[in-house]
Structure formats: C-alpha cells, structure tokens
N, C-alpha and C positions, 0 to 999 in steps of 0.2 A: 595541518591536522584538522580533522573533522570532529567537532564536538557534538553537533546536533545533526543527526542523520535521519532523513525521512525515508521510510521504506513503504512504497505503495504496494499493496497486496490485495489479491482477490482469492488467494488460496490455490491458484493454478500452479502447474509445474514450473513455469518460468518465474513466478513469484517466489517459490521456494528457493530456486537458484539465486534469485536476487537477494533473498534473506541471507543465504550463505556468504554472499559477497559483502553485504552490510556488516555481517559478523566479523569478517576479515578486517574491514575498515575500522570498526569499533574496537577490535582487539589490539590495535596499535596505539590506542589512546585511552588511558584509564579514566578520563573524564567524559568519554563519549556516552551519549544516550541515543536511543533509537525511538522514533515515533512511527508507529505502524498506522498507515492511513488506509482505511477500507471505505470505498465510496459506494453508496447505494443509489443507483439510478432509478428512474421511473418504472421501467419494466421489471427490475429486480424487486422493487418495493411492492408492486402489485402482486407478483408471484408469492413473495414472502407473506403478505397479508392473507392471501387465499389459503396458504398452508399452515399458518399459525394464528391461533385465535386471540392470544393476548400478548401484551408488550414484552413480558418476561421471556416467553418462548421465542418470540421474534428476535430479541436481542441475543439470546443464547444461540439461536440458529446462525446468526451472522458471525458471532465469535467462534463458532465451531469451524468455520472456514479458515480460521487463523490458528488452529490448534497446533499444527506442525511448526509453524513459524514461532509461536510462543514457546514450544518445547525446546527448539533449537536455541533460542535466546536465553532461556532459563539454564540450560546445560552449560552455557558459556558465562553465566553470571553477568550478563549485560543488561543494564537498566533499560526499561522500555515502557511505553504507554501506548494504548490503542485509542485512536480517534476514528469514530464512524461519522462520515460526512454524507450529505445528501446532494444529489445533482448529477450533472454529466461528469463522468470521471476525470477527463483531461482538465477542463477548467477548474474543477473543485480541487484537484491536487495542486495545480499551479497557484491558485489563490491561497491555499493553506501554506504552501512552501514560501511564497513571497511575503505573506503577512507575518509569518513566524520566523523569518530570517534563518532558515535552515542552511547548513553548510554544504550539504550534498543531498541529492535526491537519487535513490536507487530504485529501479523499476524493471520489471520483466519486459522482454520485447513483445510478448504476446500474453493475452489474458484469457479468461474463460469465454468471452463473447467474440468468437471469430467472425461472425456475420457482420457485426457492427464495425469491426476493424476493417473489413474489406470495403464496406460502403463508405464509411466516414473517415478512414485513416486511423492508424493505431493511437492508442492513448499515449504510449511512450513517445511517439513522434510529436504529439501535441504538447506534451510536457517539456520535451527537450527544446522545442522552439520558443516557449514562452516563459519558462521559469528563470529566475534571476541568479541561480547558483549552478555549479557543475552538476551534470546528470550522468549517472552510470546506468546504461541500458544493458541488461543481462539476457543473453540468449539461452 
C-alpha cells in the first residue's frame, strides 16, 4: 500500500490525468496522503516575476495552476499538501522524493514545456531513472 504519494504537477492535461490516478491509489488506503509538487524553473520564474509585482500575487498565480488538482482531491476527501520547489523540474522532483521517502511518484508523461522535453528529454523520464521508489507515468 502507498501511504505517501508524490504527485508532480504543472497544471497540464497529463498532470490532471496523473492526479486522477493518484486519487485511485489513495482511495485504496485510508492512511494515504498526497504531496503535490510544483517546480518553478528559471524560465518560469522570470516570466512570473515580469507578470506579477508582489510575492502574494506570484504565489497565488502558481497555485492557480493547481486549482483543478486541488478541487479533485477535496471532492474525494484526500489529505494533501502543496510544495513549491525551485530548480530544474526533473532533479528537483527526484531530490524531494528521495529525501522524503515517498512510496510512489505519480507524474504525467508530458508537461506544459514541450520544447524543453524535445531538447533535454522528458521530466517523467528523468524522474523514472533516478527516483528510489516506484513511478507511475500517466499518458
């Protein structure tokens, strides 16, 4: 059974489908909790700062990308927390998962940044190769 589920999310369609799979896993265990990890990379951070003038607006803007995910978790009464990390998404997710001893990592096969995926390889692939727990990659 999976007690501590990490859900990597960027608000993309694949991330929403990953959320639905995380909910199925959590629904089988009354002790399960989900940690939603949203990673802000350098390019996203620069864009966010240019569009939002203060830290409160910036934080709110980032959390808005997770609105659908939060709504789905609340509807199912699944306990969750949101962690906003900074850095390159793949390594940041791997580091968080390994340091926090998560039981499974659920991630979409594609995210919002398709150009970066083509050039550098997908985040889900990097996570699957380096994380120390099972990984569920959702199409």
